[in-house]
C-alpha positions in Angstrom: 16.4 -51.5 25.2 14.2 -50.9 28.3 10.5 -50.3 27.5 9.1 -47.0 28.4 6.3 -47.0 30.9 3.6 -44.7 32.2 2.9 -44.5 35.9 1.2 -47.7 36.9 -1.5 -48.8 36.6 -1.8 -47.6 33.0 -4.5 -49.6 31.2 -5.3 -48.8 27.6 -8.6 -50.1 26.3 -8.9 -50.9 22.6 -12.6 -51.3 21.9 -12.5 -51.9 18.2 -10.2 -54.0 16.0 -7.0 -52.2 15.0 -3.9 -53.6 13.3 -1.4 -55.6 15.5 1.3 -53.0 14.8 -0.6 -50.4 16.8 -1.3 -52.9 19.6 2.4 -53.7 19.9 3.3 -50.0 20.0 0.8 -49.4 22.8 2.1 -52.4 24.8 5.5 -50.7 25.2 3.8 -48.1 27.3 1.2 -49.9 29.3 -1.3 -52.7 29.8 -3.4 -53.0 26.7 -6.9 -54.6 27.0 -8.4 -55.5 23.6 -12.2 -56.0 23.7 -13.7 -55.6 20.3 -17.5 -56.2 20.2 -18.0 -55.6 24.0 -21.3 -54.3 25.1 -21.7 -50.7 26.4 -22.2 -52.0 29.9 -19.0 -54.1 29.7 -17.0 -51.1 28.3 -18.2 -48.9 31.1 -16.9 -51.4 33.6 -13.6 -51.8 31.8 -13.1 -48.0 31.6 -13.2 -47.4 35.3 -9.4 -47.7 35.6 -8.3 -47.0 32.0 -6.2 -43.9 31.1 -6.9 -44.3 27.3 -9.6 -45.6 25.0 -9.1 -46.4 21.3 -12.0 -47.0 18.9 -12.8 -47.0 15.3 -16.3 -46.4 13.9 -18.1 -49.3 15.4 -18.0 -48.2 19.1 -20.1 -45.1 20.0 -18.3 -43.3 22.8 -21.3 -41.8 24.7 -21.4 -39.3 27.6 -22.1 -42.1 30.0 -19.1 -44.1 28.8 -16.8 -41.1 29.1 -18.2 -40.4 32.6 -17.5 -44.0 33.5 -13.8 -43.5 32.6 -12.8 -41.7 35.8 -9.1 -41.9 34.9 -9.4 -41.3 31.2 -7.0 -38.8 29.8 -7.2 -39.5 26.0 -9.6 -41.0 23.5 -8.2 -42.1 20.2 -10.0 -42.7 16.9 -8.1 -44.9 14.5 -9.3 -43.0 11.5 -10.6 -39.5 10.5 -14.2 -39.0 11.7 -15.0 -38.5 15.4 -18.7 -38.1 15.0 -19.1 -41.4 17.0 -17.4 -39.7 20.0 -19.1 -37.2 22.4 -16.3 -34.7 22.0 -18.2 -32.0 24.0 -18.4 -34.3 27.1 -14.7 -35.3 26.6 -13.7 -31.7 26.5 -15.7 -30.8 29.6 -13.9 -33.6 31.4 -10.5 -32.4 30.1 -10.0 -35.6 28.0 -8.0 -35.1 24.8 -9.6 -36.6 21.7 -7.1 -37.5 19.0 -7.5 -39.1 15.6 -5.5 -40.4 12.6 -6.5 -38.2 9.7 -3.7 -38.9 7.2 -3.5 -42.7 7.5 -6.6 -43.5 5.4 -6.5 -40.7 2.8 -5.2 -42.9 0.0 -7.4 -45.8 0.8 -10.5 -43.6 0.9 -9.5 -41.9 -2.4 -8.9 -45.2 -4.1 -12.3 -46.6 -2.9 -14.0 -43.5 -4.3 -12.5 -44.3 -7.7 -13.6 -47.9 -7.4 -17.1 -46.8 -6.7 -17.1 -44.3 -9.6 -15.9 -46.9 -12.1 -18.3 -49.5 -10.7 -21.2 -47.0 -11.1 -20.2 -45.9 -14.7 -19.6 -49.5 -15.9 -22.2 -51.3 -13.9 -19.7 -53.8 -12.6 -21.6 -55.1 -9.6 -24.7 -55.8 -11.6 -22.7 -57.5 -14.4 -20.8 -59.7 -11.9 -24.1 -60.8 -10.3 -25.5 -61.7 -13.7 -22.5 -63.8 -14.7 -22.3 -65.5 -11.3 -25.9 -66.5 -11.7 -25.1 -68.2 -15.1 -26.3 -65.5 -17.5 -24.4 -63.9 -20.3 -26.1 -60.5 -20.9 -23.5 -58.3 -22.6 -26.1 -56.0 -24.1 -27.8 -55.4 -20.8 -24.7 -53.8 -19.2 -23.6 -51.2 -21.6 -21.6 -48.7 -19.5 -20.7 -45.0 -19.8 -17.2 -43.6 -20.2 -15.8 -41.3 -17.6 -13.7 -39.5 -20.2 -15.0 -36.0 -21.1 -17.3 -35.8 -18.2 -17.5 -32.9 -15.6 -16.7 -34.2 -12.1 -17.7 -32.1 -9.1 -15.8 -32.7 -5.9 -17.6 -31.3 -2.8 -14.9 -30.8 -0.2 -11.3 -30.2 -1.1 -9.6 -31.5 2.0 -7.0 -34.3 2.1 -9.2 -37.0 0.6 -10.9 -34.7 -1.9 -7.5 -33.5 -3.2 -6.3 -37.1 -3.6 -9.5 -38.0 -5.5 -8.9 -34.9 -7.8 -5.4 -36.0 -8.5 -6.4 -39.5 -9.5 -9.3 -38.3 -11.6 -7.1 -36.0 -13.6 -5.7 -39.1 -15.4 -9.2 -39.8 -16.8 -9.4 -36.7 -19.0 -12.2 -35.1 -17.1 -13.1 -31.6 -16.3 -12.7 -31.1 -12.5 -14.8 -28.6 -10.6 -14.9 -28.2 -6.8 -16.8 -26.6 -4.0 -15.2 -25.7 -0.7 -15.9 -22.4 1.2 -12.5 -22.4 2.8 -10.3 -23.0 -0.3 -9.2 -20.2 -2.6 -9.6 -20.2 -6.3 -5.8 -20.0 -6.6 -5.3 -23.1 -4.5 -7.9 -25.1 -6.4 -6.4 -24.0 -9.7 -3.1 -25.5 -8.7 -4.9 -28.8 -8.3 -6.5 -28.5 -11.7 -9.9 -27.8 -10.2 -12.2 -24.9 -11.1 -13.8 -23.6 -7.9 -17.5 -23.0 -8.0 -20.3 -22.4 -5.5 -22.1 -25.6 -4.6 -25.3 -24.8 -6.5 -23.3 -24.1 -9.7 -21.3 -27.3 -9.3 -24.4 -29.4 -9.0 -25.9 -27.8 -12.1 -22.8 -28.6 -14.3 -21.5 -31.9 -12.9 -22.1 -35.3 -14.6 -20.7 -36.9 -11.4 -20.7 -35.5 -7.9 -18.3 -36.9 -5.3 -18.8 -35.9 -1.6 -15.9 -35.5 0.8 -17.0 -33.4 3.7 -17.2 -34.2 7.5 -20.6 -34.7 9.1 -21.3 -31.6 11.2 -24.3 -29.5 12.0 -23.7 -27.4 8.9 -23.1 -30.4 6.5 -25.9 -32.7 7.7 -28.3 -32.8 4.8 -26.0 -30.7 2.7 -27.2 -32.5 -0.4 -30.9 -32.4 0.2 -34.1 -32.3 -2.1 -33.3 -28.8 -3.4 -29.7 -29.7 -4.2 -30.6 -33.0 -5.9 -33.2 -31.1 -8.0 -30.4 -28.9 -9.3 -28.3 -31.8 -10.5 -28.2 -32.5 -14.3 -30.7 -35.1 -15.5 -28.8 -38.4 -15.8 -26.0 -37.4 -13.4 -24.5 -39.7 -10.7 -23.5 -39.1 -7.1 -21.0 -40.9 -4.9 -20.6 -40.6 -1.1 -17.5 -42.0 0.6 -17.6 -39.3 3.4 -20.3 -39.7 6.0 -23.8 -40.9 6.1 -26.2 -38.0 6.6 -24.5 -35.6 4.3 -26.8 -36.8 1.6 -30.5 -36.9 2.3 -31.2 -40.6 1.7 -35.0 -40.3 1.3 -34.6 -37.5 -1.3 -31.9 -39.5 -3.1 -34.2 -42.5 -3.4 -36.9 -40.4 -4.9 -34.7 -38.9 -7.6 -33.3 -42.3 -8.5 -36.8 -43.9 -8.7 -38.2 -41.1 -10.9 -35.2 -41.5 -13.2 -33.8 -38.0 -12.8 -30.4 -39.4 -11.6 -28.7 -42.3 -13.4 -27.2 -43.8 -10.3 -25.6 -43.4 -6.9 -22.7 -45.2 -5.1 -22.7 -45.2 -1.3 -20.1 -46.4 1.2 -21.7 -44.7 4.2 -25.2 -44.4 5.5 -27.3 -42.6 8.0 -28.0 -45.9 9.7 -25.2 -48.5 9.6 -25.8 -51.2 8.5 -28.6 -49.7 6.3 -32.0 -51.4 6.5 -34.2 -49.3 4.1 -35.5 -51.8 1.5 -36.0 -48.9 -1.0 -32.3 -48.2 -0.8 -31.0 -51.8 -0.5 -33.1 -53.0 -3.5 -32.6 -50.1 -5.8 -31.0 -51.3 -9.1 -29.5 -47.8 -9.6 -27.4 -47.9 -6.4 -24.0 -49.5 -5.7 -23.5 -50.2 -2.0 -20.4 -51.1 0.1 -20.2 -51.5 3.9 -18.1 -48.5 4.9 -15.0 -49.8 3.3 -13.3 -46.4 2.5 -10.5 -47.0 5.1 -10.4 -50.8 4.8 -7.1 -51.6 3.2 -4.3 -53.5 4.9 -2.0 -50.5 4.5 -4.4 -48.0 5.9 -5.3 -50.1 8.9 -1.6 -50.5 9.8 -1.0 -46.7 9.3 -4.1 -45.7 11.3 -3.3 -48.0 14.2 0.3 -46.7 14.4 -0.8 -43.0 14.0 -3.4 -43.2 16.7 -1.1 -45.1 19.0 1.6 -42.5 18.6 -0.9 -39.7 19.4 -2.3 -41.5 22.5 1.2 -42.1 23.8 2.2 -38.5 23.3 -0.8 -37.3 25.3 0.0 -39.7 28.1 3.6 -38.5 28.2 2.5 -34.9 28.2 4.0 -34.2 24.8 2.4 -32.0 22.1 0.1 -33.9 19.7 -0.4 -32.9 16.1 -4.0 -34.3 15.6 -5.7 -33.3 18.8 -9.4 -32.6 18.0 -10.1 -30.6 21.1 -6.8 -29.8 22.9 -5.8 -26.1 23.2 -2.3 -25.0 22.2 -1.8 -22.8 25.2 0.3 -23.5 28.3 -1.6 -23.9 31.5 0.3 -21.0 33.1 -0.8 -18.7 30.3 -4.4 -19.8 30.2 -5.6 -17.5 33.1 -4.3 -14.3 31.3 -4.8 -15.2 27.7 -7.7 -17.7 27.9 -10.5 -15.1 27.5 -8.9 -13.8 24.3 -8.5 -17.3 22.9 -12.2 -17.7 23.5 -13.0 -14.3 22.0 -10.8 -15.0 18.9 -12.5 -18.3 18.2 -16.0 -16.7 18.5 -15.1 -13.8 16.2 -13.7 -16.2 13.6 -16.8 -18.4 13.9 -19.1 -15.4 13.5 -17.1 -14.1 10.5 -17.3 -17.5 8.8 -21.1 -17.3 8.8 -21.2 -13.6 7.7 -19.0 -13.7 4.6 -20.4 -14.6 1.2 -17.4 -15.8 -0.6 -14.3 -18.0 0.0 -11.7 -16.3 2.1 -8.3 -15.5 0.7 -6.9 -13.4 3.5 -7.6 -12.5 7.1 -6.1 -9.6 9.0 -6.1 -9.8 12.8 -5.3 -6.6 14.8 -4.4 -6.7 18.5 -4.7 -3.4 20.3 -3.5 -2.6 23.9 -1.5 -4.8 26.2 -2.4 -7.9 24.3 -0.3 -6.6 21.4 2.8 -7.1 23.4 2.4 -10.8 24.3 2.6 -14.0 22.3 -0.7 -14.3 20.6 -0.1 -17.5 18.6 -2.9 -19.2 20.5 -5.3 -16.4 19.8 -4.4 -16.4 16.1 -5.0 -20.2 16.0 -8.3 -19.7 17.7 -9.4 -17.1 15.2 -8.5 -19.5 12.3 -10.1 -22.4 14.1 -13.4 -20.4 14.3 -13.1 -19.5 10.6 -12.5 -23.1 9.4 -14.3 -25.4 11.8 -17.8 -25.3 10.2 -16.7 -26.5 6.8 -13.2 -28.0 6.9 -13.1 -31.7 6.1 -10.5 -32.2 8.8 -11.1 -31.7 12.5 -9.8 -28.2 13.3 -8.2 -27.4 16.6 -5.7 -24.9 17.9 -2.8 -27.1 17.0 -3.6 -27.7 13.4 -5.6 -24.6 12.4 -2.7 -22.6 11.0 -1.4 -25.6 9.1 -4.8 -26.2 7.5 -5.1 -22.5 6.7 -1.7 -22.6 4.9 -2.7 -25.7 3.0 -5.7 -23.8 1.7 -3.8 -20.7 0.7 -5.5 -18.6 3.4 -3.2 -15.8 4.3 -3.1 -14.7 7.9 -1.8 -11.2 8.6 -1.2 -9.9 12.2 -1.1 -6.2 13.1 -0.1 -4.9 16.5 -0.9 -1.6 18.1 0.3 -1.2 21.7 -2.0 1.8 22.3 -5.6 1.1 23.5 -8.2 1.7 20.8 -11.9 2.6 20.9 -11.9 3.0 24.7 -11.0 -0.7 25.3 -7.8 -1.7 27.2 -7.5 -4.7 24.8 -9.3 -5.1 21.5 -9.1 -7.7 18.8 -10.4 -6.9 15.4 -10.8 -9.3 12.5 -10.9 -8.1 8.8 -11.4 -10.3 5.8 -11.1 -10.0 2.1 -14.2 -11.7 0.9 -15.6 -9.7 -2.0 -19.1 -8.6 -1.5 -19.5 -10.1 2.0 -22.3 -9.0 4.3 -19.6 -8.0 6.9 -15.9 -7.2 6.4 -14.8 -6.5 9.9 -15.7 -7.5 13.5 -14.1 -6.3 16.7 -14.4 -7.8 20.2 -13.2 -7.3 23.7 -13.0 -9.5 26.8 -15.0 -7.7 29.5 -15.1 -9.3 32.9 -13.6 -12.4 31.2 -16.6 -12.6 28.8 -16.4 -12.3 25.0 -18.2 -9.2 23.7 -18.8 -8.2 20.1 -18.2 -4.4 20.2 -18.2 -3.4 16.6 -19.6 -4.7 13.3 -17.8 -2.9 10.4 -18.1 0.8 11.4 -21.1 0.3 13.7 -20.6 0.2 17.5 -22.5 -2.4 19.5 -22.1 -4.4 22.7 -23.2 -8.0 22.4 -22.2 -10.8 24.8 -21.2 -13.9 22.8 -22.4 -16.6 25.1 -24.5 -18.9 22.9 -27.8 -19.0 21.0 -28.4 -17.1 17.7 -27.6 -13.6 16.5 -29.7 -11.9 13.8 -27.7 -9.1 12.1 -29.9 -6.6 10.3 -28.6 -3.8 8.0 -31.2 -1.1 7.7 -31.9 2.6 7.7 -32.5 4.1 11.1 -36.1 5.3 11.0 -39.2 5.1 13.2 -41.0 1.7 13.2 -38.1 -0.5 12.0 -37.3 -2.1 15.4 -41.0 -2.5 16.2 -41.8 -4.1 12.9 -39.0 -6.6 13.2 -39.9 -7.4 16.8 -43.6 -7.9 15.9 -42.7 -10.3 13.1 -40.3 -12.3 15.3 -42.9 -12.4 18.1 -45.6 -13.7 15.8 -43.1 -16.4 14.7 -42.6 -17.4 18.4 -38.9 -16.3 18.3 -37.9 -14.7 21.6 -35.5 -11.7 21.6 -33.1 -11.9 24.6 -31.1 -8.7 23.8 -30.9 -6.0 21.1 -28.2 -3.5 20.0 -28.4 -0.9 17.3 -25.3 0.8 16.0 -25.6 3.9 13.8 -23.3 6.7 12.6 -26.0 9.4 12.5 -29.7 9.9 13.0 -31.8 8.4 10.3 -28.8 7.1 8.5 -27.3 3.6 7.8 -27.5 1.3 10.9 -26.7 -2.2 12.0 -29.0 -4.0 14.4 -27.9 -7.1 16.3 -30.6 -9.2 17.9 -29.8 -12.1 20.2 -32.6 -14.6 19.8 -33.3 -17.9 21.6 -34.6 -19.9 18.6 -33.6 -20.2 15.0 -35.6 -18.2 12.5 -37.4 -20.6 10.1 -37.0 -20.0 6.4 -40.6 -18.7 5.9 -40.3 -16.2 8.7 -36.9 -15.2 7.4 -38.4 -14.4 4.0 -41.2 -12.4 5.6 -38.7 -10.3 7.6 -36.9 -9.5 4.3 -40.1 -8.6 2.4 -42.4 -7.2 5.1 -40.0 -4.9 6.9 -37.6 -2.1 5.7 -34.5 -4.3 5.9 -31.7 -3.9 3.4 -29.9 -7.2 4.2 -29.8 -9.7 7.1 -27.9 -12.7 8.3 -28.8 -15.3 11.1 -25.8 -16.9 12.7 -25.4 -19.5 15.4 -22.9 -19.0 18.2 
C-alpha cells in the first residue's frame, strides 16, 4: 500500500522521547527528525522548515521557538498538560495545538493509587530501611485506607478513574469540582462538596486539576489550615496547584501526617526542606510513565498531528475553532461574544451549574449557531475543567458532566438590538442569573446583567460588578476607595429600574482589587454584594 504524503518538504520535529509506534505512524506522512535533549538554540534552527513539532513535558515551547517555526502548522503534546507550550503565541500565529488527553488516564490514576498506598503504609521508608540492613518492623506501622474519607479535587477523566479504583477500598468518597453536578458525582459514588468543606472532612486529599491562573496555589496556606489534623495529601496533577512552602510548614509542625508528590513547581525539585522531609513520598513526574500509556500517547498525538496537516477535524485541539473559514466573517464576532459571556458567567455564579439556557434573538437565530453554543460552553468550563476545553470538545465535556444546554431561538429582534445573545443559568443563589450581549461594530458588548441595562465593552482587564441601592454618594464612595487603593477606573455603567431603587453598577478597572481593599469596599460603602471578574 502506497504511503500517504504531505506536500514536500514536510518535516516533523520530535523534541522529546515518544514511543516508536508514534514515530512509525508519523514516518508514513513525512520526514521525521527525532532530537530529544536538544538545546533551545538547536531546536530553533531545526524548526525553521518544520510543519509540526511534538513534545512531552521536558521541552518548553516558548514564544521565540514558535516564532522560529515559520512553517509550523501544528504543535502536539504527547500527554495531557500543555502548560509547557505558549498556546497564546501559537494561536496568534494560527498554529493548532493538540494533545493526547485520554492516553495516560489509567496510568495517572494507577500511579495515584500507588502513592496513596505508599503514603499510608510507609513503603519507601521501609524499603530503604531493609535495603540498608535494618529490620525495624515496629518503626513502620502503617494506617489502613479502609473507612477513611477521601477527597478528590477535580472530577475530570483522571479524577473519575481514581474514584472508581478507590471505591474498592471501602472508603467514603467526596469530591469538589465547580463544573460537575451533584447528580453526575452521585453516579460515581462521590458526594459533591465545596472545596473548603471537602478539606475539613477528608482524611486524604488527592488533587486532579490542571494548572491554570485560577488553580495556581489552589491549595495554599488557608486551605491547608482547614485540613483535618493528621490528614494526608497527594498531587499527581501539576506542580504549583499546591503551595509547596506552605505544605512544608504544615508537615514540619506535624499538622499533616504526610504528602506524596509526583509533580513540583520546579522540576527537578531542589528545595532541601522538601527533599529531606521524612513525611513526604516523592516520584519524578511518573504519572504517565507506563509502557502502555507511552505507546497510546504517541499514537494519539501522531493521529492528531496528521489530521491537522491533512486539513481534517481533530478531536483534541486545544485552541482550534470549530467554525468554517467562510463562516468566520459573519459568525466570528458572536463566537467571541458567546465565549466571553460564558467566561463572565462562570465567575459570577456561586454554585455548580446544572443547566444553561442560551437565547438567540434576531437574524442570528436563523443560522447554525453550533460554534456559538460551543463558545459559550468553552467560556463556562475553561477556568476549572481538568481537560483543555476548546470549541471542538466543549459540548462533549458538558455532556460528560451532566450540564444541560438548552437553546431558544427568537427571530424577532429584542431589546433594540438586531442580534442579541442571552445566557441564563440555574445556579441556586448565584450573584447573577442572566447576562445578555451584542456584537456592536464587531466588538463584544455586555448589554444586560439580569434585569439591569448596561453597555460594557468586553475587551480585557477586570470588571467589578456591584449590586447596590441607587442613592447619592454611592458612586463617589466606591470611586474614592478604589482611587485610594491605586485602582484605575477605565469605564463605568449603572443600570437601574427606577430612581433610588435597586441598581447594578459595572466598573471596568485596570488592576485587580486586592483582598484588603475588597473587604473595605464591602464594609465601608453601601454595597449589598459585589464580584470582581477577569476578562
